[in-house]
N, C-alpha and C positions, 0 to 999 in steps of 0.2 A: 504493500500500500504506500501511496505517496503521503507526504506530510499533510497536504490539504484534505485528502480523502480520509485520513485518520481523524483530523479535527472535525470533519463533517460527521463521521461515525460517532465521535464523542458527543457532539451536539444532539444527535438523534437519540442516543442513549440517555442523555441528561433530561431531555424533554419528557421522557417517560415518568420522571419524578420519583423513582424508587431508590436512586443512589446519589450520593454526593459527588460533586465534580472531581475532587481529588482522588476518590476511589476509582472513578471511571478512567481518568487519564493515567493513573498508575497501572491499572490492569492492561489498558490498550498499549501503552508504551512497553510494558513488560513482555508483551507477546510480539512486538514489532521488530523488524530488522531495519534500523535506520541509523544514519550517521548522527553524531552528537549535535550538529547544527540543525538537522532536520527534526530531531527530537525537541530541541528548543523551539523550533518554529511551530510545531504541533501545539505545544503548551501555550505559546504566545497567541496563536489563533483562537484556541478554545477558551482560554481564560479572558482574552481580550474581548471576544464577543460577549461573554457573560458579564464582564464589567461594563459594557456599553450597550446593553440590550435595549433599553428604552430609546436611547439616541439613534441607534441603528433602525429601530422600528419607526421612529419619527421620520427618518429620511425615506424609508420604504413607503410610508404613507404619502409623502410628498411626490413620490415618483409613480405610484400606482394606487388607484382608488379601489380596484376590485379585490375580491378575496383571494387568498393564496393558500395553497396546501402547505403543510408543515415543512416538508422537505425543501420546497422552493423558497420559503421564507428563510430557512437556515442557510441555504446557498447564497441568497442575497445578503444576509447578515455577514457571511464570510467574505463575500466580494467587497461589500462596502467598507468593512473593517480594514481590509487591505488597502483600498483606494484612499480612504479618508483619514485613517488613524496610523497606518504603517507607511503610507505614501509609496506603496509598491507601484512600479511602472504599470500603466494602464493595460498594455497589451498582455503582460504576464498575469496580472490579477484576473482580468476578464477571461482570457483563454483558459487558464487552469481551472477557474471556477465553473465555466460553462461545460468543461469536460466531465465534471462530476454529475451533471444533470442527466436525467433520463431523456431519451430522444424527444418525447413530446414537450418537454419543458425547456429545452435548450434555447429556442428562439426567445422565450420570455426572459430567461436569465440574461441572455446576451443583450437584449434590447434595453432592459432596465439598467444594467450596469453601464452600458454605453451612454445612455441618457444621463446617468449620474455623473459620468466623467465630463460631459459637456456642461452640466449645470453645477459643477464643483463649487464655485464661489457662491452662487445663490443659495445652495443647500447649507453651506457652512454659515453664511450670514443669517439664514432663517433659524438655524439651531442656536445661535448666540442670543437671539431674542426670546428663547424659551426659558422656562423655569429651571431651577437647580435640579429638580427631579428628572427632567428630560436631559439636560446638558450632562449631568453626572450619573444618570441612570440609577437612581435610588427610589424606593417606594416613598411616596409623599408622607406617609405616617411617620417614617423614621426621621425625615427632615424636620417635620413639625415638632417632634419630641426633642430632637437635638437643639433646635432653635430655642425652644422653651427653656431647656436646661443650661445651654452654653452660649446662646446668642447666635444671630444670623451669620456673622462672619466666621465664627468657629464651626458652625454646621457646614458651611460651604467648604471650609478648609478640610474638614473631616471627610466630606464626600470626595474631594479632590485627592486626598491622601489614599482613600480606599481604592481609587482607580489606578494607582501606580503599582507597577510590579514590585514585589517586596525584595529588599536586599537580603543577602544570605549572611547569616551570623552563625557562629559556633561558640560553644562554651569549652574552654580548655579543661580537660580532665586532669586536675593537678594532683591526683593520686598517681599519675603516671609521668607527667611532664609539666614543667613550668611554662608560663606564658612566654617568657623570653626564649626558652629552648624551642618552643613550638614555632614561634615567628622566625627564628633562625633556620629551623628545619624546613619550614614551608613558607618560602618568601612571598607567595601570592596571597598573603594575609595582611591585615591592617589591625594593629592593636587599638583598643578603644581606651581613651584616657579616663573616661568616667566609669567604665566597667572593665577593670583590669583583667578579669578572668574570661572576657569575651573578645572575639576578634571578628572583623568583617572579612568575608571571603569573596574572591573573584571567581570561584568555581568550586565544584564539589571535591573535597579532599578525600578521595576514595581510600588512599593508603592510611591516612590518619584515622578515618572512621573505622576501618577494619581493625586497626591496632587499638582502638578504644582511647585514642589520645584526645579526641574531641567529640562533641555531640551537637548536632544542628539544633539551634535554640536561639530565640530572640532574647536580647538582654533584659527586657522587661520581666521575663519569667523569674529573674533572680530576686525581685522585690519580696515575694512571699517567703523565700528561703532565708533572706536576710533577717526578716522579722522573726522567723522561727528560731534562728540562732542555735541550731542543733549542736550538741556537744558530744565528744567521745564518751562511750560507755553508757549512754542513755538508751531507753526504749522509746522508739519514735514510730508513730503510725502515719503513713501517707495514705489517706483514706481513698483517694481516687487517683491512682498513680500512673496508669498507662498514658502514654507510651514509655515514660520513665525519665524524662528530662529533669524534673524537680527531685525525683528520688535520687538520681545520680548526684545532684548538687548537695542534697541532704547528707548522703553517705560521705561525700568529700568533706563536708563540715565536721562530720563525726570521725574523720580520718580512718574510716572503714572499721571503727571499733564500737561495739555496742550491738543493739538489735534494731533493725529497720524492718518494719512490717509494711509491705507495699501491696495494696489491695486494688482490685478492679472487678467489674461485674461480669465480663464475658470471657469465655475460654480463649478466643482468638486474641483478645486484648492482653490477657495474662501471658500468653505465649510471646507476644511482642515485647512486653515489659520484661519478662525473664531474660529473653535473648539480649536486650539492650543492656541490662544490668551486668550480665555475664561478659559482654564485650567490653564494658567499662572496667572490668576487673574487680567488681564489688563483691565482697564475701560476707558482709554483715547483714545482707538483706534476705528476707524470705518473702515469697509472693503468696498471696492468699486471694482466692476468688470470693468476692463478697458484693452482694447487691444490697446497699444500705436502705433502699426504698422498700425492701421486702421484709427484712428481719435483722435483728441485732447480730453482731459478729459472733460466731461460734469459736470458742477457744481463746477469746480475748476477755479476761476478767475485768470487772469494774475497777477503776482507779489504778490501772496498770501501766499507763503511758505517761512518760515525762513530758512529751510534746506530741501534738497532733497537727498535721497539715491537712486541711480540707480544701483542696482545689476543686471547687464544685462544678458540676455540669452547668453550663450557662448558655446565653444567647450568642456568645462569640462576637458581640458588636465591636469589641476592641481589636479584633484580628481579621476584619473583613478584607483587608488587603491580601491576606493569605487564604482565607476561606471565601473564595470569590462568589459562591452562589448562596451564601447565607442570607444575603439581603432579599433574595427571591423566595426564601422559605419561611421567613419570620412573619408572624401576624401580631397585632396588638395584644391578643390574648396570651401570647407566649410568655410575656414578661410576668404576668400574674401567676401563670402555671409554673414557671421555672422557680420563682421565689418560694412557692409552697414546697416544691421538691427539694430546694436547697435547705429549707428549714427542717424538713423531714430527716435529711441526712445529718444535719447538725444535732437534732434530738437523739439520734442513734449514737453519735461519736462522743458527745460531751460527757456521758457517764464513764467513759473509758479513761478520762483524764484524771491524773493524780491531783490531790489538793496541792496548790503551789505550782501546778503545771501550766504549760502554755499551749494555747490552740490558735492557729492562724487560719482564718477563713479568707479564701482568695477566689477570684474569678478572672476571666479575660473579657469581661463585660465592662461597658462604661455607663450602664444604666443604674440609676439610683435604686430602683425596686429590687435589683439583684445584689446590691452592694450595701450602702449605708442603711437602707430600710431593713434588710435581712439582719444586719448586725444589731440594729436597735430592737428588733423583735426578739432576738436571742437574749439580749441583755435583760429585757423585760421579763422573759419567761424563766431565765436562770439567774436569779439575783446574786448568786455567788460568783458570777463572772464579772470581770472588770476590763474595760477597754483601755489598753495601755499605749497603743500606737496604731496609726492608720496611714496608708499611703495609696496614692493612685498615680497611674501613668496615663496621660492623654495624648494620643498621637499628634494632634494639631499643636500641642504645646511642647511635648517632650521629644518628638521625632522618633519614637519607638512604638511598638505595638501597645495597645491599651491594656491596662491591668489594674486590679484593685486588691488590696490586702489589708486585713485588720488583725491585730494581735490581741487576743483575749486571755487574761490570766484568771485561773481558778483560785479564789481566795480561801475556800474551805473544802 
């Protein structure tokens, strides 16, 4: 398959609505025989169309008033994304896209894309007069809530941030190598002054990953682990641990001494978690399958954990740049539903915390309902908890993925 045909197949699969975009592209690329550049082009096309869905459909509506079957619309989205966003030469973008069409649709795809090329300036001008929801392809309800919480300028900046390809960062596994040693060994890396155990990468460091010398991870994920402040010899629970990035950082803080219990709900997620911890060379961790929404943990006594990290399932609104289709899956009801699920898990893990112990509640959401409001409800329900610190990372302010973390201390 060509890069464009693979991107077309990914869009067709995604339209079915049963799988997330990253799962689809991972599977398709895993089965494809393509060069590195073509693999990158597939990802750019697929994610680029999803990031600009409303804008591309706006242009399609200006070019054609009649109805379109799903396959033809996906092909026009691919073609227009190449012409208007990637600025691919017209002959290449149009010819290669038309080649993907069925015989009866080729003249339609060819005609619409050639018309788009002739009206390039008019179409771009028309888009500039549209709302943020159209220009940046975000559901209006998200823009409304972000405008209310952060202001119009911040909401626009957040939408623009979400539409940019995410830089690649890695955390240095200092159980195996120091940051200085890593940078010297792998020159295509850039140390971060504000996050000394993270580096920015210019490509996938396959050798370093295989050796467990680093782990692909955004620097914002370190905030929760910093508040947790794990110490050697302690018993620590990572309640929702897969795929293992925060567990790895916790074990590093423990200097791989003590007991780290890393839980997750599904067997496939546990398998990934276990493999990642093994690759990182971590020996203090044990993995445990646990769905906190169903039942308390078996084998974990009350008051047994010195520290608990609950990195709760959330809306992912802080990481939309990486989870490119999340914006199209969320509804206003999800924030209420997720807050209740997060409280349910908190109720399960709080009794496991020792008196004097520390619990860090964290999300990769930037929504108050999932963050400050959940913490306030937990403090009201469990009066023996005390809020001792709280941090947030906002993409439009801090230039990293969004994150929230609150440190709760058990007083008795």
